[in-house]
N, C-alpha and C positions, 0 to 999 in steps of 0.2 A: 213860651209855650204854645204849640198850636192847638188847638181844641178841636173835636171835629163834630157836630150836631148828630144825634141821633135820628135816623129816618123816621118822619113823621109829616103829620100836614103843615109844622112851621118849616121842613125843611124840603126845599124843589125838587132833593134828590130822592125823594119817598118814590117807592115804585106803584104806591097809590096815595094821590095825596089826598083825595076829595073822599075817602072812605063812608061818611057821614053829612048829611046833608048839615043838619044843625052840632052848633058847636057843644062839646061836651064842656058839663060846667068845671072850672078848675079848684084841685082840690084844698081847701084848707091848709095853709103851710103848718108844718110840724112846730112843735118847742126849738127843734133842734134849728130847723128851716131856718124859722124868725128869727130865734137870735143870731142867727148866719148873717141874714140880712143885716138888721139892724147893727150888731158889731162892723160890719166891711163898712157900712156907711162912716160910722163915727170914725173910724181908723180911716178914713178918706179925707175928713174934715177937720181931724182938731190934733192936737196934740196930744201923748200920752198923758193921761191923768193920772194911771198907779202904773211904775214901774219894777220891775220881776225879774231875777237872777237865774242862773243857772249853770252851774260848775261848767266849764268847759270841756270836761271829759268827759260829760254825758249830753255836750251837747254834741257831740264826733263818736259816740258809741251810745247803746241804750239798754236799759233794764227790760225785761219781754214783756211782749204785748198783751197776751194773753197767759192765765193759769196755766204754767207750766207742767202744774201735778205736784203734789205732796212728797213723790220719790225722789224730784230733781232739786237737790241741795246747793248748789253750787252752777252759776250764770258767769262766763265769759266773753269778752267782745274784741276786740282791738281794730284799730283803725291808722292804719299809717306807724305813727309816732307814740298812740295814745290807747291805753292800753284798763279794761275794766275787769276787774273780778269781784261779784257778789256772792256774799255765804247766807244762806239762810240759819236762821238763829233758833233757842232754844229761851223759855220765860220756865220760873217756874212757878203752877198755878197755886195760887192761896189758899186752896180748899183741898186740894188732894196732894198738897207738898210735891209734888212730881214736875220735872223738867218737862215741857211739852213740846214739841215741836214746831215754829212757825214758818210758814212757807214763804215765799219768796214775793217780794212785793212785783206788782205787773198792771199794766192795763194804763188806763188815761192817770188818776186819782195821785198813784206815788206823785208823776211829774208835776201834778198842780201844787201838789202838798210841797215838796222841795222847792219849789219858783217861790210858794209864798214864804218859806220857813227862811230861806237865802235872803229875802229883800229884807225882811225886818232885822235881820243879824246884822246883815251891813247895814241898815237905816241908823240905828243904835249902834255900830260897830264895838257890837258884845255877841256873845256867843248864847247870852239866856235871852229868850224870845218869852215876852208877855201872850199866850196865846191864847186866852181864856174867852174874848172877847175879840181879838181882830181875826181869829182863826174860821169863826160862823160868821162875818162880815165879808172876809174872802170870800167864802161859799158861796154868796147869796151874789157877791159880784159876779162869780162866774159862771155861776147858772141864770143868774137877773131874776131869778126870785126865791123868797125865805126857802132857807132846806129843812124839810121834814123832819122826823128823828131816826127814820130808814137812812135816809141821804147822811145825814151826819155819823151815823155809824158806818156807814160804809166809808166813811175818810177815815175814819179813826181806825177801824180794820186796816186800811194798806199805813195810815201811819203806824201802827204796832209792828205789821212786818216791817218797815224802815228802823222803825226801835230797833229790834230784833236782829237787824242783819248786820254783818262786817262788810262793809266796802274797802275795797285796796284800788288804788289810783296812783297809774303813773303815767309819765311824761317821759322823751327824749326829745332832748333840743340840741342844737350846735355848742348849748353853753355848759350846761348840766344835765341831769338826769336827774328827777326826784318820783318817792314813793312813798305814797300815804294808806298806811293799815288800819283801820281804824272802824267805830262805827258812825253813823251818822250823827244819831240821836242818843244822846244819854240822860239817865235820870230821869225817867218817863214810867207812867204806871200802865203798864199792857193792857190790866184787868179793867180799867176804865168802872171804878165805881158810882153807885147809884145811889139818888138819893130817896125820899122816901115817896116819892110818888112814881118810883123808877125810871125814872129820867138817868139816862148813863151820860155824868159829869166828865167833861172836861177838866185838865188840869191845867191850875193857875197859870202856871210856864212851863219850859223844858229846854232843854240846854244841848244845845251841838256842840261834838267832839273839839276840844281843842284843835287838832290836830286836820280833824276835816276843816272849821272856820278858817285857820290859817292859810290853806288852798286855795278856798273859796275866795279871801281879800285879791288874791293875787291872779285868779284865774274866772272871774264870775265876768259871764255875759249878759249884759241887761236886754230886757226882753219888754215888748209892750202887752201890760195883761190882757188887756182886750183882745189880742189876737190870741192868747191863750183860750180866752171863756170862748170865741167862737171855734175853736180848733178841740172841744173839751172832749169832745165825743169820739176824739180820734187818738189813740196813743202814734202811728203813724205819723200822722200832720203835725203833732209836734211836737215830735222829733226830728220833723225834718223841716219846720218853721227855726229849731232852736239851734240846728245845723247853717242851716243860709243865715241865719243871721251875725252866726260866729266869723263865717268864711267869706262872702261876695266882698267885704268893706275890704279885705286884707287881699285881696286877688289884685296885679299891679292891670292898672287902667287899659294897658295896649296890649295886655298877655292874658286873656281869657284862658278859660283848662275845661278840659273834658275830662269830664267820667263818662266810664262805660258800663254798660246796665252791667255787665255782671260784677263790678264793684258796687255799685249802688243795692243791688241786693244782696250781695255781700251784709253791707250793712244796715241795710231799712230789710230784709227779706226774712229775716226770721220767723220759723214756721211755715214758709210757705217753699212749697217744694217746684212747683213748673214755672219757669221763668214767663210764661204769657199771663199766666194770673199775675204776677206781682206787678208786672206792667201796666196793667189794668189798674190795679189799687195803688198804684203809686202815682199814677197819673191825674188818679182823681182825689188822691192827697195832696197832690205838686197843685191843683187849680185850686183844690181850698185856701190851702198856703200863700198862693199870689193873688187871694182876693182880701187879706190880712196883714199881706207885705207889699204894696203894690210897686213899689221903688225895686224890687230885687228883678235882675237880670236875666233870665235862663229860656235857652232854646233845648228843645226834646227832638231827637229825630229817631230812626232806626238804630241809631248804634249805642245813643246816653244821652246824658246833657252833656250842655258848653255854657259854664258860668262865665259872667262878668261882673267887672267891678260895681258895685253899688252901694249906694248908700246905708246903711245898717237901720233897722226899725225903728230905734232908738237911738237918736244923734247924743254925740257926747255932752255936748253943753247940758240937754234935758237932763241927763246923768249928773253932773255935777248941781245942778241944781238944787236936783229932788232931794240929793243928799246934805245940802247944805242946810233945810229949810227944817230939818228935822232936829 
């Protein structure tokens, strides 16, 4: 996809390329920018060290980007023959003994959490996940630094939203239709007990529901964890990466597929009313995604995107090797 340089000293099309005689000092890279540069270089030069997975339905649809508000209790999305309905749940508070409404999961963190939980379950071929140590290590790899208490609590809050929610996923194929109505996470202490020093404790294990786990085993899309780390600041970029990962390698080699802007906005533009604003955010996200998925062949113009057959970000043989080592 073509990227246009903004007007400025480095762009010869700038109306006034010599505004200042002295070059201004470069601003230091932010933590997100530094992580992006380091991760993209790693992706380009090395094979994946950690492979994570997303359910194919969630590669083609999405949960909310931002908090939709406490009054929104259901979220529905459909794309082609794939359907998603997410229903916010309730949990009984241990102190008040009353049922408390829990909001819908939203933003990057639930997407990252699911990718990790899916990977742990598939690696062990079990819906029971030992999470106490593995999840903190995962958050550290995603952030590239040790998470503090506030950051861990933020992940736990979104894990709680996932645990309380009911997910309904359906797919229609030539052979058959199937639907799963279930929770993703079961047997989970939503209220996070504390130890004597008031640190919030992780549970030692959590369980994926059997229905969700069985569906995941048949419809898991492998992703490079380093790419998720580099895109962890943007829910749209995470969704776009997962979408391209499950789609590009299935496109026939001599039959590129065109996707109009209106279709892209319907899939990725939740909460963005104007098309011009959506195009801007989408182009930024796509540029970030292509940095971490350099094999992706995508062209964009004023009508939309053209997708070409491309190697997946994680090759099938690496997935098989990864599972055999567990």
